[in-house]
mmJSON file of the N, C-alpha and C atoms, coordinates in Angstrom:
{"data_MODEL":{"atom_site":{
"group_PDB":["ATOM","ATOM","ATOM","ATOM","ATOM","ATOM","ATOM","ATOM","ATOM","ATOM","ATOM","ATOM","ATOM","ATOM","ATOM","ATOM","ATOM","ATOM","ATOM","ATOM","ATOM","ATOM","ATOM","ATOM","ATOM","ATOM","ATOM","ATOM","ATOM","ATOM","ATOM","ATOM","ATOM","ATOM","ATOM","ATOM","ATOM","ATOM","ATOM","ATOM","ATOM","ATOM","ATOM","ATOM","ATOM","ATOM","ATOM","ATOM","ATOM","ATOM","ATOM","ATOM","ATOM","ATOM","ATOM","ATOM","ATOM","ATOM","ATOM","ATOM","ATOM","ATOM","ATOM","ATOM","ATOM","ATOM","ATOM","ATOM","ATOM","ATOM","ATOM","ATOM","ATOM","ATOM","ATOM","ATOM","ATOM","ATOM","ATOM","ATOM","ATOM","ATOM","ATOM","ATOM","ATOM","ATOM","ATOM","ATOM","ATOM","ATOM","ATOM","ATOM","ATOM","ATOM","ATOM","ATOM","ATOM","ATOM","ATOM","ATOM","ATOM","ATOM","ATOM","ATOM","ATOM","ATOM","ATOM","ATOM","ATOM","ATOM","ATOM","ATOM","ATOM","ATOM","ATOM","ATOM","ATOM","ATOM","ATOM","ATOM","ATOM","ATOM","ATOM","ATOM","ATOM","ATOM","ATOM","ATOM","ATOM","ATOM","ATOM","ATOM","ATOM","ATOM","ATOM","ATOM","ATOM","ATOM","ATOM","ATOM","ATOM","ATOM","ATOM","ATOM","ATOM","ATOM","ATOM","ATOM","ATOM","ATOM","ATOM","ATOM","ATOM","ATOM","ATOM","ATOM","ATOM","ATOM","ATOM","ATOM","ATOM","ATOM","ATOM","ATOM","ATOM","ATOM","ATOM","ATOM","ATOM","ATOM","ATOM","ATOM","ATOM","ATOM","ATOM","ATOM","ATOM","ATOM","ATOM","ATOM","ATOM","ATOM","ATOM","ATOM","ATOM","ATOM","ATOM","ATOM","ATOM","ATOM","ATOM","ATOM","ATOM","ATOM","ATOM","ATOM","ATOM","ATOM","ATOM","ATOM","ATOM","ATOM","ATOM","ATOM","ATOM","ATOM","ATOM","ATOM","ATOM","ATOM","ATOM","ATOM","ATOM","ATOM","ATOM","ATOM","ATOM","ATOM","ATOM","ATOM","ATOM","ATOM","ATOM","ATOM","ATOM","ATOM","ATOM","ATOM","ATOM","ATOM","ATOM","ATOM","ATOM","ATOM","ATOM","ATOM","ATOM","ATOM","ATOM","ATOM","ATOM","ATOM","ATOM","ATOM","ATOM","ATOM"],
"id":[1,2,3,4,5,6,7,8,9,10,11,12,13,14,15,16,17,18,19,20,21,22,23,24,25,26,27,28,29,30,31,32,33,34,35,36,37,38,39,40,41,42,43,44,45,46,47,48,49,50,51,52,53,54,55,56,57,58,59,60,61,62,63,64,65,66,67,68,69,70,71,72,73,74,75,76,77,78,79,80,81,82,83,84,85,86,87,88,89,90,91,92,93,94,95,96,97,98,99,100,101,102,103,104,105,106,107,108,109,110,111,112,113,114,115,116,117,118,119,120,121,122,123,124,125,126,127,128,129,130,131,132,133,134,135,136,137,138,139,140,141,142,143,144,145,146,147,148,149,150,151,152,153,154,155,156,157,158,159,160,161,162,163,164,165,166,167,168,169,170,171,172,173,174,175,176,177,178,179,180,181,182,183,184,185,186,187,188,189,190,191,192,193,194,195,196,197,198,199,200,201,202,203,204,205,206,207,208,209,210,211,212,213,214,215,216,217,218,219,220,221,222,223,224,225,226,227,228,229,230,231,232,233,234,235,236,237,238,239,240,241,242,243,244,245,246],
"type_symbol":["N","C","C","N","C","C","N","C","C","N","C","C","N","C","C","N","C","C","N","C","C","N","C","C","N","C","C","N","C","C","N","C","C","N","C","C","N","C","C","N","C","C","N","C","C","N","C","C","N","C","C","N","C","C","N","C","C","N","C","C","N","C","C","N","C","C","N","C","C","N","C","C","N","C","C","N","C","C","N","C","C","N","C","C","N","C","C","N","C","C","N","C","C","N","C","C","N","C","C","N","C","C","N","C","C","N","C","C","N","C","C","N","C","C","N","C","C","N","C","C","N","C","C","N","C","C","N","C","C","N","C","C","N","C","C","N","C","C","N","C","C","N","C","C","N","C","C","N","C","C","N","C","C","N","C","C","N","C","C","N","C","C","N","C","C","N","C","C","N","C","C","N","C","C","N","C","C","N","C","C","N","C","C","N","C","C","N","C","C","N","C","C","N","C","C","N","C","C","N","C","C","N","C","C","N","C","C","N","C","C","N","C","C","N","C","C","N","C","C","N","C","C","N","C","C","N","C","C","N","C","C","N","C","C","N","C","C","N","C","C","N","C","C","N","C","C"],
"label_atom_id":["N","CA","C","N","CA","C","N","CA","C","N","CA","C","N","CA","C","N","CA","C","N","CA","C","N","CA","C","N","CA","C","N","CA","C","N","CA","C","N","CA","C","N","CA","C","N","CA","C","N","CA","C","N","CA","C","N","CA","C","N","CA","C","N","CA","C","N","CA","C","N","CA","C","N","CA","C","N","CA","C","N","CA","C","N","CA","C","N","CA","C","N","CA","C","N","CA","C","N","CA","C","N","CA","C","N","CA","C","N","CA","C","N","CA","C","N","CA","C","N","CA","C","N","CA","C","N","CA","C","N","CA","C","N","CA","C","N","CA","C","N","CA","C","N","CA","C","N","CA","C","N","CA","C","N","CA","C","N","CA","C","N","CA","C","N","CA","C","N","CA","C","N","CA","C","N","CA","C","N","CA","C","N","CA","C","N","CA","C","N","CA","C","N","CA","C","N","CA","C","N","CA","C","N","CA","C","N","CA","C","N","CA","C","N","CA","C","N","CA","C","N","CA","C","N","CA","C","N","CA","C","N","CA","C","N","CA","C","N","CA","C","N","CA","C","N","CA","C","N","CA","C","N","CA","C","N","CA","C","N","CA","C","N","CA","C","N","CA","C","N","CA","C","N","CA","C","N","CA","C","N","CA","C","N","CA","C"],
"label_alt_id":[null,null,null,null,null,null,null,null,null,null,null,null,null,null,null,null,null,null,null,null,null,null,null,null,null,null,null,null,null,null,null,null,null,null,null,null,null,null,null,null,null,null,null,null,null,null,null,null,null,null,null,null,null,null,null,null,null,null,null,null,null,null,null,null,null,null,null,null,null,null,null,null,null,null,null,null,null,null,null,null,null,null,null,null,null,null,null,null,null,null,null,null,null,null,null,null,null,null,null,null,null,null,null,null,null,null,null,null,null,null,null,null,null,null,null,null,null,null,null,null,null,null,null,null,null,null,null,null,null,null,null,null,null,null,null,null,null,null,null,null,null,null,null,null,null,null,null,null,null,null,null,null,null,null,null,null,null,null,null,null,null,null,null,null,null,null,null,null,null,null,null,null,null,null,null,null,null,null,null,null,null,null,null,null,null,null,null,null,null,null,null,null,null,null,null,null,null,null,null,null,null,null,null,null,null,null,null,null,null,null,null,null,null,null,null,null,null,null,null,null,null,null,null,null,null,null,null,null,null,null,null,null,null,null,null,null,null,null,null,null,null,null,null,null,null,null],
"label_comp_id":["MET","MET","MET","LYS","LYS","LYS","ARG","ARG","ARG","ILE","ILE","ILE","PHE","PHE","PHE","THR","THR","THR","LEU","LEU","LEU","PHE","PHE","PHE","THR","THR","THR","VAL","VAL","VAL","LEU","LEU","LEU","MET","MET","MET","PHE","PHE","PHE","PHE","PHE","PHE","VAL","VAL","VAL","PRO","PRO","PRO","ALA","ALA","ALA","ILE","ILE","ILE","GLN","GLN","GLN","ALA","ALA","ALA","GLN","GLN","GLN","ILE","ILE","ILE","HIS","HIS","HIS","ILE","ILE","ILE","VAL","VAL","VAL","SER","SER","SER","GLY","GLY","GLY","LEU","LEU","LEU","LYS","LYS","LYS","GLY","GLY","GLY","GLY","GLY","GLY","THR","THR","THR","TYR","TYR","TYR","SER","SER","SER","GLN","GLN","GLN","LEU","LEU","LEU","ALA","ALA","ALA","GLN","GLN","GLN","ASP","ASP","ASP","ILE","ILE","ILE","ALA","ALA","ALA","ARG","ARG","ARG","VAL","VAL","VAL","CYS","CYS","CYS","LYS","LYS","LYS","VAL","VAL","VAL","ASP","ASP","ASP","MET","MET","MET","VAL","VAL","VAL","ILE","ILE","ILE","GLU","GLU","GLU","ASN","ASN","ASN","SER","SER","SER","GLY","GLY","GLY","GLY","GLY","GLY","ASN","ASN","ASN","LEU","LEU","LEU","GLU","GLU","GLU","ASN","ASN","ASN","ILE","ILE","ILE","GLN","GLN","GLN","ARG","ARG","ARG","LEU","LEU","LEU","LYS","LYS","LYS","GLU","GLU","GLU","ASP","ASP","ASP","ASP","ASP","ASP","SER","SER","SER","VAL","VAL","VAL","HIS","HIS","HIS","VAL","VAL","VAL","THR","THR","THR","PHE","PHE","PHE","LEU","LEU","LEU","GLN","GLN","GLN","TYR","TYR","TYR","ASP","ASP","ASP","VAL","VAL","VAL","LEU","LEU","LEU","LEU","LEU","LEU","THR","THR","THR","GLU","GLU","GLU"],
"label_asym_id":["A","A","A","A","A","A","A","A","A","A","A","A","A","A","A","A","A","A","A","A","A","A","A","A","A","A","A","A","A","A","A","A","A","A","A","A","A","A","A","A","A","A","A","A","A","A","A","A","A","A","A","A","A","A","A","A","A","A","A","A","A","A","A","A","A","A","A","A","A","A","A","A","A","A","A","A","A","A","A","A","A","A","A","A","A","A","A","A","A","A","A","A","A","A","A","A","A","A","A","A","A","A","A","A","A","A","A","A","A","A","A","A","A","A","A","A","A","A","A","A","A","A","A","A","A","A","A","A","A","A","A","A","A","A","A","A","A","A","A","A","A","A","A","A","A","A","A","A","A","A","A","A","A","A","A","A","A","A","A","A","A","A","A","A","A","A","A","A","A","A","A","A","A","A","A","A","A","A","A","A","A","A","A","A","A","A","A","A","A","A","A","A","A","A","A","A","A","A","A","A","A","A","A","A","A","A","A","A","A","A","A","A","A","A","A","A","A","A","A","A","A","A","A","A","A","A","A","A","A","A","A","A","A","A","A","A","A","A","A","A","A","A","A","A","A","A"],
"label_entity_id":["1","1","1","1","1","1","1","1","1","1","1","1","1","1","1","1","1","1","1","1","1","1","1","1","1","1","1","1","1","1","1","1","1","1","1","1","1","1","1","1","1","1","1","1","1","1","1","1","1","1","1","1","1","1","1","1","1","1","1","1","1","1","1","1","1","1","1","1","1","1","1","1","1","1","1","1","1","1","1","1","1","1","1","1","1","1","1","1","1","1","1","1","1","1","1","1","1","1","1","1","1","1","1","1","1","1","1","1","1","1","1","1","1","1","1","1","1","1","1","1","1","1","1","1","1","1","1","1","1","1","1","1","1","1","1","1","1","1","1","1","1","1","1","1","1","1","1","1","1","1","1","1","1","1","1","1","1","1","1","1","1","1","1","1","1","1","1","1","1","1","1","1","1","1","1","1","1","1","1","1","1","1","1","1","1","1","1","1","1","1","1","1","1","1","1","1","1","1","1","1","1","1","1","1","1","1","1","1","1","1","1","1","1","1","1","1","1","1","1","1","1","1","1","1","1","1","1","1","1","1","1","1","1","1","1","1","1","1","1","1","1","1","1","1","1","1"],
"label_seq_id":[1,1,1,2,2,2,3,3,3,4,4,4,5,5,5,6,6,6,7,7,7,8,8,8,9,9,9,10,10,10,11,11,11,12,12,12,13,13,13,14,14,14,15,15,15,16,16,16,17,17,17,18,18,18,19,19,19,20,20,20,21,21,21,22,22,22,23,23,23,24,24,24,25,25,25,26,26,26,27,27,27,28,28,28,29,29,29,30,30,30,31,31,31,32,32,32,33,33,33,34,34,34,35,35,35,36,36,36,37,37,37,38,38,38,39,39,39,40,40,40,41,41,41,42,42,42,43,43,43,44,44,44,45,45,45,46,46,46,47,47,47,48,48,48,49,49,49,50,50,50,51,51,51,52,52,52,53,53,53,54,54,54,55,55,55,56,56,56,57,57,57,58,58,58,59,59,59,60,60,60,61,61,61,62,62,62,63,63,63,64,64,64,65,65,65,66,66,66,67,67,67,68,68,68,69,69,69,70,70,70,71,71,71,72,72,72,73,73,73,74,74,74,75,75,75,76,76,76,77,77,77,78,78,78,79,79,79,80,80,80,81,81,81,82,82,82],
"pdbx_PDB_ins_code":[null,null,null,null,null,null,null,null,null,null,null,null,null,null,null,null,null,null,null,null,null,null,null,null,null,null,null,null,null,null,null,null,null,null,null,null,null,null,null,null,null,null,null,null,null,null,null,null,null,null,null,null,null,null,null,null,null,null,null,null,null,null,null,null,null,null,null,null,null,null,null,null,null,null,null,null,null,null,null,null,null,null,null,null,null,null,null,null,null,null,null,null,null,null,null,null,null,null,null,null,null,null,null,null,null,null,null,null,null,null,null,null,null,null,null,null,null,null,null,null,null,null,null,null,null,null,null,null,null,null,null,null,null,null,null,null,null,null,null,null,null,null,null,null,null,null,null,null,null,null,null,null,null,null,null,null,null,null,null,null,null,null,null,null,null,null,null,null,null,null,null,null,null,null,null,null,null,null,null,null,null,null,null,null,null,null,null,null,null,null,null,null,null,null,null,null,null,null,null,null,null,null,null,null,null,null,null,null,null,null,null,null,null,null,null,null,null,null,null,null,null,null,null,null,null,null,null,null,null,null,null,null,null,null,null,null,null,null,null,null,null,null,null,null,null,null],
"Cartn_x":[108.938,109.045,110.136,111.411,112.559,112.122,111.044,110.788,109.734,109.015,108.326,109.034,110.375,111.219,111.895,112.221,112.965,111.778,110.727,109.441,109.294,109.383,109.185,110.495,111.577,112.831,112.713,112.668,112.253,111.403,110.061,109.08,109.702,110.025,110.408,111.569,112.414,113.631,113.882,113.536,113.632,112.303,111.382,109.915,109.919,110.008,109.65,110.745,111.768,112.648,112.306,111.396,110.747,109.354,108.773,107.558,106.591,106.511,105.654,104.18,103.18,102.184,102.693,102.365,102.268,100.85,100.691,99.105,99.548,98.669,98.841,97.614,97.649,96.588,96.874,95.929,96.376,95.515,94.497,93.538,92.275,91.51,90.262,90.387,88.978,89.0,88.675,89.559,89.827,90.647,91.426,92.374,93.666,94.379,95.712,96.551,96.72,97.242,96.56,95.492,94.744,95.339,95.209,95.79,97.465,98.159,99.39,99.665,98.861,99.115,98.756,97.628,97.304,98.547,99.326,100.378,101.307,101.52,102.827,102.477,101.171,100.935,101.236,100.807,100.744,102.133,102.73,104.427,105.225,105.153,105.904,105.42,104.138,103.899,104.121,103.606,103.779,102.632,102.371,100.99,100.754,99.54,99.508,97.894,97.592,96.523,96.212,95.348,95.352,94.0,94.001,92.786,92.636,91.498,91.065,91.126,91.178,90.918,90.159,90.13,89.473,90.258,91.549,92.547,93.845,94.522,95.862,95.7,94.91,94.803,94.526,93.546,93.108,94.521,95.175,96.358,97.343,97.817,98.79,98.246,97.163,96.555,96.824,96.336,96.523,97.757,98.627,100.015,100.51,100.12,100.717,99.925,98.814,98.051,98.008,97.873,97.41,98.932,99.434,100.675,100.704,99.393,99.217,99.368,99.492,99.694,101.132,101.763,103.085,103.463,102.565,102.753,101.701,101.77,100.637,101.176,100.471,100.785,100.136,100.897,100.403,101.281,100.673,101.445,102.317,103.506,104.067,103.437,102.696,101.972,101.149,100.69,100.057,101.021,102.353,103.153,103.258,103.172,103.319,101.977,100.966,99.991,99.953,100.887,100.767,101.899],
"Cartn_y":[78.679,79.954,80.432,79.433,79.445,79.236,78.258,77.846,79.0,79.679,80.853,82.076,82.294,83.256,82.964,81.488,80.97,81.342,80.939,81.007,82.386,83.564,84.849,85.134,84.839,85.37,84.942,83.523,83.19,84.065,84.175,84.83,86.179,86.883,88.472,88.783,87.771,88.301,87.49,86.176,85.325,85.421,85.28,85.024,86.391,87.561,88.699,88.514,88.186,88.237,87.408,86.471,85.506,85.705,86.621,87.134,86.004,84.869,83.798,84.172,83.431,83.511,82.337,82.702,81.76,81.111,79.86,79.414,78.733,79.394,79.073,78.517,77.062,76.866,77.072,78.038,78.288,77.759,77.397,76.876,77.418,77.435,77.695,79.294,79.662,81.122,81.617,82.734,83.56,82.923,81.866,81.227,81.715,81.353,81.838,81.664,80.435,80.257,81.196,81.283,82.16,83.625,84.138,85.445,85.534,84.451,84.253,84.416,83.924,83.801,85.283,85.924,87.222,88.266,87.975,88.944,88.824,87.603,87.194,88.146,87.847,88.496,89.87,90.469,91.941,92.474,91.801,92.422,92.003,90.754,90.412,90.926,91.569,92.255,91.16,90.04,89.011,88.797,88.335,87.708,86.447,86.506,85.227,84.788,83.54,83.025,82.288,82.758,82.09,81.646,80.171,79.544,79.006,78.911,78.647,77.101,76.386,74.854,74.516,73.153,72.471,72.304,72.588,72.189,71.336,71.222,70.544,69.257,68.498,67.017,67.745,68.33,68.991,69.462,70.4,70.957,70.14,69.038,68.056,67.202,67.246,66.327,67.039,68.151,69.148,69.666,69.503,69.598,68.346,67.313,66.207,65.855,66.223,65.831,66.914,68.183,69.46,69.925,69.897,70.488,71.977,72.541,74.189,74.441,73.843,74.274,74.37,75.669,75.681,75.699,76.209,76.381,76.054,75.609,75.315,75.412,75.205,75.351,74.198,73.482,72.546,72.211,71.242,71.082,69.92,69.757,68.634,67.162,67.364,65.951,65.3,66.272,65.548,64.97,65.264,64.517,62.754,63.007,61.578,60.805,61.073,60.402,59.834,60.676,60.062,59.091],
"Cartn_z":[137.35,137.229,136.118,136.18,135.404,133.69,133.628,132.238,131.701,132.642,131.837,131.364,132.373,131.866,130.546,130.448,129.274,127.852,128.32,127.035,126.843,127.569,127.433,126.903,127.16,126.552,124.924,124.866,123.454,122.538,122.939,122.427,122.27,123.069,123.102,122.03,122.001,121.207,119.933,119.79,118.547,117.808,118.269,117.305,116.366,116.778,116.231,114.829,115.034,113.986,112.702,113.034,112.162,111.655,112.162,112.186,111.808,112.806,112.874,113.652,113.5,114.375,115.103,116.582,117.676,118.055,118.143,118.678,120.033,120.823,122.352,122.476,123.492,124.172,125.469,126.261,127.526,128.764,128.723,129.854,130.015,131.206,131.418,131.215,130.521,130.403,131.741,131.818,133.151,134.199,133.708,134.615,134.595,135.526,135.537,134.203,133.647,132.461,131.218,131.229,130.34,130.431,131.66,131.917,131.484,131.608,131.438,129.882,129.223,127.707,127.255,128.003,127.479,127.593,128.635,129.261,128.257,128.077,127.037,125.516,125.216,124.001,124.089,124.903,124.929,125.309,125.857,126.159,124.646,124.405,123.076,121.792,121.803,120.357,119.242,119.32,118.374,118.079,116.595,116.458,117.146,117.748,118.591,118.558,118.356,118.557,119.972,120.699,122.042,122.183,122.465,122.492,124.114,124.54,125.914,125.772,126.915,126.842,128.044,128.069,129.229,130.45,130.288,131.467,130.784,131.907,131.638,130.87,131.075,130.186,128.682,128.357,127.232,126.442,127.112,126.711,126.409,126.845,126.716,125.232,125.187,124.216,122.916,122.879,121.626,121.47,122.234,122.01,121.285,121.728,121.236,119.631,119.543,118.369,117.219,117.772,116.651,116.443,115.317,114.686,114.762,114.786,114.798,116.153,117.288,118.552,118.986,119.2,119.452,120.857,121.651,123.152,123.919,125.074,125.857,127.599,128.293,129.705,130.54,131.27,132.046,133.321,134.204,135.306,135.391,136.114,135.764,135.849,136.897,137.101,136.127,135.225,133.809,132.959,133.101,132.305,132.942,134.167,134.741,134.421,134.057,133.737,132.192,131.379,129.982,129.717],
"occupancy":[1.0,1.0,1.0,1.0,1.0,1.0,1.0,1.0,1.0,1.0,1.0,1.0,1.0,1.0,1.0,1.0,1.0,1.0,1.0,1.0,1.0,1.0,1.0,1.0,1.0,1.0,1.0,1.0,1.0,1.0,1.0,1.0,1.0,1.0,1.0,1.0,1.0,1.0,1.0,1.0,1.0,1.0,1.0,1.0,1.0,1.0,1.0,1.0,1.0,1.0,1.0,1.0,1.0,1.0,1.0,1.0,1.0,1.0,1.0,1.0,1.0,1.0,1.0,1.0,1.0,1.0,1.0,1.0,1.0,1.0,1.0,1.0,1.0,1.0,1.0,1.0,1.0,1.0,1.0,1.0,1.0,1.0,1.0,1.0,1.0,1.0,1.0,1.0,1.0,1.0,1.0,1.0,1.0,1.0,1.0,1.0,1.0,1.0,1.0,1.0,1.0,1.0,1.0,1.0,1.0,1.0,1.0,1.0,1.0,1.0,1.0,1.0,1.0,1.0,1.0,1.0,1.0,1.0,1.0,1.0,1.0,1.0,1.0,1.0,1.0,1.0,1.0,1.0,1.0,1.0,1.0,1.0,1.0,1.0,1.0,1.0,1.0,1.0,1.0,1.0,1.0,1.0,1.0,1.0,1.0,1.0,1.0,1.0,1.0,1.0,1.0,1.0,1.0,1.0,1.0,1.0,1.0,1.0,1.0,1.0,1.0,1.0,1.0,1.0,1.0,1.0,1.0,1.0,1.0,1.0,1.0,1.0,1.0,1.0,1.0,1.0,1.0,1.0,1.0,1.0,1.0,1.0,1.0,1.0,1.0,1.0,1.0,1.0,1.0,1.0,1.0,1.0,1.0,1.0,1.0,1.0,1.0,1.0,1.0,1.0,1.0,1.0,1.0,1.0,1.0,1.0,1.0,1.0,1.0,1.0,1.0,1.0,1.0,1.0,1.0,1.0,1.0,1.0,1.0,1.0,1.0,1.0,1.0,1.0,1.0,1.0,1.0,1.0,1.0,1.0,1.0,1.0,1.0,1.0,1.0,1.0,1.0,1.0,1.0,1.0,1.0,1.0,1.0,1.0,1.0,1.0],
"B_iso_or_equiv":[0.0,0.0,0.0,0.0,0.0,0.0,0.0,0.0,0.0,0.0,0.0,0.0,0.0,0.0,0.0,0.0,0.0,0.0,0.0,0.0,0.0,0.0,0.0,0.0,0.0,0.0,0.0,0.0,0.0,0.0,0.0,0.0,0.0,0.0,0.0,0.0,0.0,0.0,0.0,0.0,0.0,0.0,0.0,0.0,0.0,0.0,0.0,0.0,0.0,0.0,0.0,0.0,0.0,0.0,0.0,0.0,0.0,0.0,0.0,0.0,0.0,0.0,0.0,0.0,0.0,0.0,0.0,0.0,0.0,0.0,0.0,0.0,0.0,0.0,0.0,0.0,0.0,0.0,0.0,0.0,0.0,0.0,0.0,0.0,0.0,0.0,0.0,0.0,0.0,0.0,0.0,0.0,0.0,0.0,0.0,0.0,0.0,0.0,0.0,0.0,0.0,0.0,0.0,0.0,0.0,0.0,0.0,0.0,0.0,0.0,0.0,0.0,0.0,0.0,0.0,0.0,0.0,0.0,0.0,0.0,0.0,0.0,0.0,0.0,0.0,0.0,0.0,0.0,0.0,0.0,0.0,0.0,0.0,0.0,0.0,0.0,0.0,0.0,0.0,0.0,0.0,0.0,0.0,0.0,0.0,0.0,0.0,0.0,0.0,0.0,0.0,0.0,0.0,0.0,0.0,0.0,0.0,0.0,0.0,0.0,0.0,0.0,0.0,0.0,0.0,0.0,0.0,0.0,0.0,0.0,0.0,0.0,0.0,0.0,0.0,0.0,0.0,0.0,0.0,0.0,0.0,0.0,0.0,0.0,0.0,0.0,0.0,0.0,0.0,0.0,0.0,0.0,0.0,0.0,0.0,0.0,0.0,0.0,0.0,0.0,0.0,0.0,0.0,0.0,0.0,0.0,0.0,0.0,0.0,0.0,0.0,0.0,0.0,0.0,0.0,0.0,0.0,0.0,0.0,0.0,0.0,0.0,0.0,0.0,0.0,0.0,0.0,0.0,0.0,0.0,0.0,0.0,0.0,0.0,0.0,0.0,0.0,0.0,0.0,0.0,0.0,0.0,0.0,0.0,0.0,0.0],
"pdbx_formal_charge":[null,null,null,null,null,null,null,null,null,null,null,null,null,null,null,null,null,null,null,null,null,null,null,null,null,null,null,null,null,null,null,null,null,null,null,null,null,null,null,null,null,null,null,null,null,null,null,null,null,null,null,null,null,null,null,null,null,null,null,null,null,null,null,null,null,null,null,null,null,null,null,null,null,null,null,null,null,null,null,null,null,null,null,null,null,null,null,null,null,null,null,null,null,null,null,null,null,null,null,null,null,null,null,null,null,null,null,null,null,null,null,null,null,null,null,null,null,null,null,null,null,null,null,null,null,null,null,null,null,null,null,null,null,null,null,null,null,null,null,null,null,null,null,null,null,null,null,null,null,null,null,null,null,null,null,null,null,null,null,null,null,null,null,null,null,null,null,null,null,null,null,null,null,null,null,null,null,null,null,null,null,null,null,null,null,null,null,null,null,null,null,null,null,null,null,null,null,null,null,null,null,null,null,null,null,null,null,null,null,null,null,null,null,null,null,null,null,null,null,null,null,null,null,null,null,null,null,null,null,null,null,null,null,null,null,null,null,null,null,null,null,null,null,null,null,null],
"auth_seq_id":[1,1,1,2,2,2,3,3,3,4,4,4,5,5,5,6,6,6,7,7,7,8,8,8,9,9,9,10,10,10,11,11,11,12,12,12,13,13,13,14,14,14,15,15,15,16,16,16,17,17,17,18,18,18,19,19,19,20,20,20,21,21,21,22,22,22,23,23,23,24,24,24,25,25,25,26,26,26,27,27,27,28,28,28,29,29,29,30,30,30,31,31,31,32,32,32,33,33,33,34,34,34,35,35,35,36,36,36,37,37,37,38,38,38,39,39,39,40,40,40,41,41,41,42,42,42,43,43,43,44,44,44,45,45,45,46,46,46,47,47,47,48,48,48,49,49,49,50,50,50,51,51,51,52,52,52,53,53,53,54,54,54,55,55,55,56,56,56,57,57,57,58,58,58,59,59,59,60,60,60,61,61,61,62,62,62,63,63,63,64,64,64,65,65,65,66,66,66,67,67,67,68,68,68,69,69,69,70,70,70,71,71,71,72,72,72,73,73,73,74,74,74,75,75,75,76,76,76,77,77,77,78,78,78,79,79,79,80,80,80,81,81,81,82,82,82],
"auth_comp_id":["MET","MET","MET","LYS","LYS","LYS","ARG","ARG","ARG","ILE","ILE","ILE","PHE","PHE","PHE","THR","THR","THR","LEU","LEU","LEU","PHE","PHE","PHE","THR","THR","THR","VAL","VAL","VAL","LEU","LEU","LEU","MET","MET","MET","PHE","PHE","PHE","PHE","PHE","PHE","VAL","VAL","VAL","PRO","PRO","PRO","ALA","ALA","ALA","ILE","ILE","ILE","GLN","GLN","GLN","ALA","ALA","ALA","GLN","GLN","GLN","ILE","ILE","ILE","HIS","HIS","HIS","ILE","ILE","ILE","VAL","VAL","VAL","SER","SER","SER","GLY","GLY","GLY","LEU","LEU","LEU","LYS","LYS","LYS","GLY","GLY","GLY","GLY","GLY","GLY","THR","THR","THR","TYR","TYR","TYR","SER","SER","SER","GLN","GLN","GLN","LEU","LEU","LEU","ALA","ALA","ALA","GLN","GLN","GLN","ASP","ASP","ASP","ILE","ILE","ILE","ALA","ALA","ALA","ARG","ARG","ARG","VAL","VAL","VAL","CYS","CYS","CYS","LYS","LYS","LYS","VAL","VAL","VAL","ASP","ASP","ASP","MET","MET","MET","VAL","VAL","VAL","ILE","ILE","ILE","GLU","GLU","GLU","ASN","ASN","ASN","SER","SER","SER","GLY","GLY","GLY","GLY","GLY","GLY","ASN","ASN","ASN","LEU","LEU","LEU","GLU","GLU","GLU","ASN","ASN","ASN","ILE","ILE","ILE","GLN","GLN","GLN","ARG","ARG","ARG","LEU","LEU","LEU","LYS","LYS","LYS","GLU","GLU","GLU","ASP","ASP","ASP","ASP","ASP","ASP","SER","SER","SER","VAL","VAL","VAL","HIS","HIS","HIS","VAL","VAL","VAL","THR","THR","THR","PHE","PHE","PHE","LEU","LEU","LEU","GLN","GLN","GLN","TYR","TYR","TYR","ASP","ASP","ASP","VAL","VAL","VAL","LEU","LEU","LEU","LEU","LEU","LEU","THR","THR","THR","GLU","GLU","GLU"],
"auth_asym_id":["A","A","A","A","A","A","A","A","A","A","A","A","A","A","A","A","A","A","A","A","A","A","A","A","A","A","A","A","A","A","A","A","A","A","A","A","A","A","A","A","A","A","A","A","A","A","A","A","A","A","A","A","A","A","A","A","A","A","A","A","A","A","A","A","A","A","A","A","A","A","A","A","A","A","A","A","A","A","A","A","A","A","A","A","A","A","A","A","A","A","A","A","A","A","A","A","A","A","A","A","A","A","A","A","A","A","A","A","A","A","A","A","A","A","A","A","A","A","A","A","A","A","A","A","A","A","A","A","A","A","A","A","A","A","A","A","A","A","A","A","A","A","A","A","A","A","A","A","A","A","A","A","A","A","A","A","A","A","A","A","A","A","A","A","A","A","A","A","A","A","A","A","A","A","A","A","A","A","A","A","A","A","A","A","A","A","A","A","A","A","A","A","A","A","A","A","A","A","A","A","A","A","A","A","A","A","A","A","A","A","A","A","A","A","A","A","A","A","A","A","A","A","A","A","A","A","A","A","A","A","A","A","A","A","A","A","A","A","A","A","A","A","A","A","A","A"],
"auth_atom_id":["N","CA","C","N","CA","C","N","CA","C","N","CA","C","N","CA","C","N","CA","C","N","CA","C","N","CA","C","N","CA","C","N","CA","C","N","CA","C","N","CA","C","N","CA","C","N","CA","C","N","CA","C","N","CA","C","N","CA","C","N","CA","C","N","CA","C","N","CA","C","N","CA","C","N","CA","C","N","CA","C","N","CA","C","N","CA","C","N","CA","C","N","CA","C","N","CA","C","N","CA","C","N","CA","C","N","CA","C","N","CA","C","N","CA","C","N","CA","C","N","CA","C","N","CA","C","N","CA","C","N","CA","C","N","CA","C","N","CA","C","N","CA","C","N","CA","C","N","CA","C","N","CA","C","N","CA","C","N","CA","C","N","CA","C","N","CA","C","N","CA","C","N","CA","C","N","CA","C","N","CA","C","N","CA","C","N","CA","C","N","CA","C","N","CA","C","N","CA","C","N","CA","C","N","CA","C","N","CA","C","N","CA","C","N","CA","C","N","CA","C","N","CA","C","N","CA","C","N","CA","C","N","CA","C","N","CA","C","N","CA","C","N","CA","C","N","CA","C","N","CA","C","N","CA","C","N","CA","C","N","CA","C","N","CA","C","N","CA","C","N","CA","C","N","CA","C","N","CA","C","N","CA","C","N","CA","C"],
"pdbx_PDB_model_num":[1,1,1,1,1,1,1,1,1,1,1,1,1,1,1,1,1,1,1,1,1,1,1,1,1,1,1,1,1,1,1,1,1,1,1,1,1,1,1,1,1,1,1,1,1,1,1,1,1,1,1,1,1,1,1,1,1,1,1,1,1,1,1,1,1,1,1,1,1,1,1,1,1,1,1,1,1,1,1,1,1,1,1,1,1,1,1,1,1,1,1,1,1,1,1,1,1,1,1,1,1,1,1,1,1,1,1,1,1,1,1,1,1,1,1,1,1,1,1,1,1,1,1,1,1,1,1,1,1,1,1,1,1,1,1,1,1,1,1,1,1,1,1,1,1,1,1,1,1,1,1,1,1,1,1,1,1,1,1,1,1,1,1,1,1,1,1,1,1,1,1,1,1,1,1,1,1,1,1,1,1,1,1,1,1,1,1,1,1,1,1,1,1,1,1,1,1,1,1,1,1,1,1,1,1,1,1,1,1,1,1,1,1,1,1,1,1,1,1,1,1,1,1,1,1,1,1,1,1,1,1,1,1,1,1,1,1,1,1,1,1,1,1,1,1,1]
}}}
């Protein structure tokens, strides 16, 4: 939860100053991560591209391989498998 708050703080206060577009890979459509990404975009009022994915494993792969992806959500245990 602390990391979510940190991410929110960064997006809320620092990103608008640079007017960048943030690319988020969230998770399954209709899932918790997808809703979280939508909520962050709504509150921060920053230009964001939000993409759904097949889940945690796809999220970590996209973050590692796709330079256009800035933020993704995943569970800690996925990092242990990498």
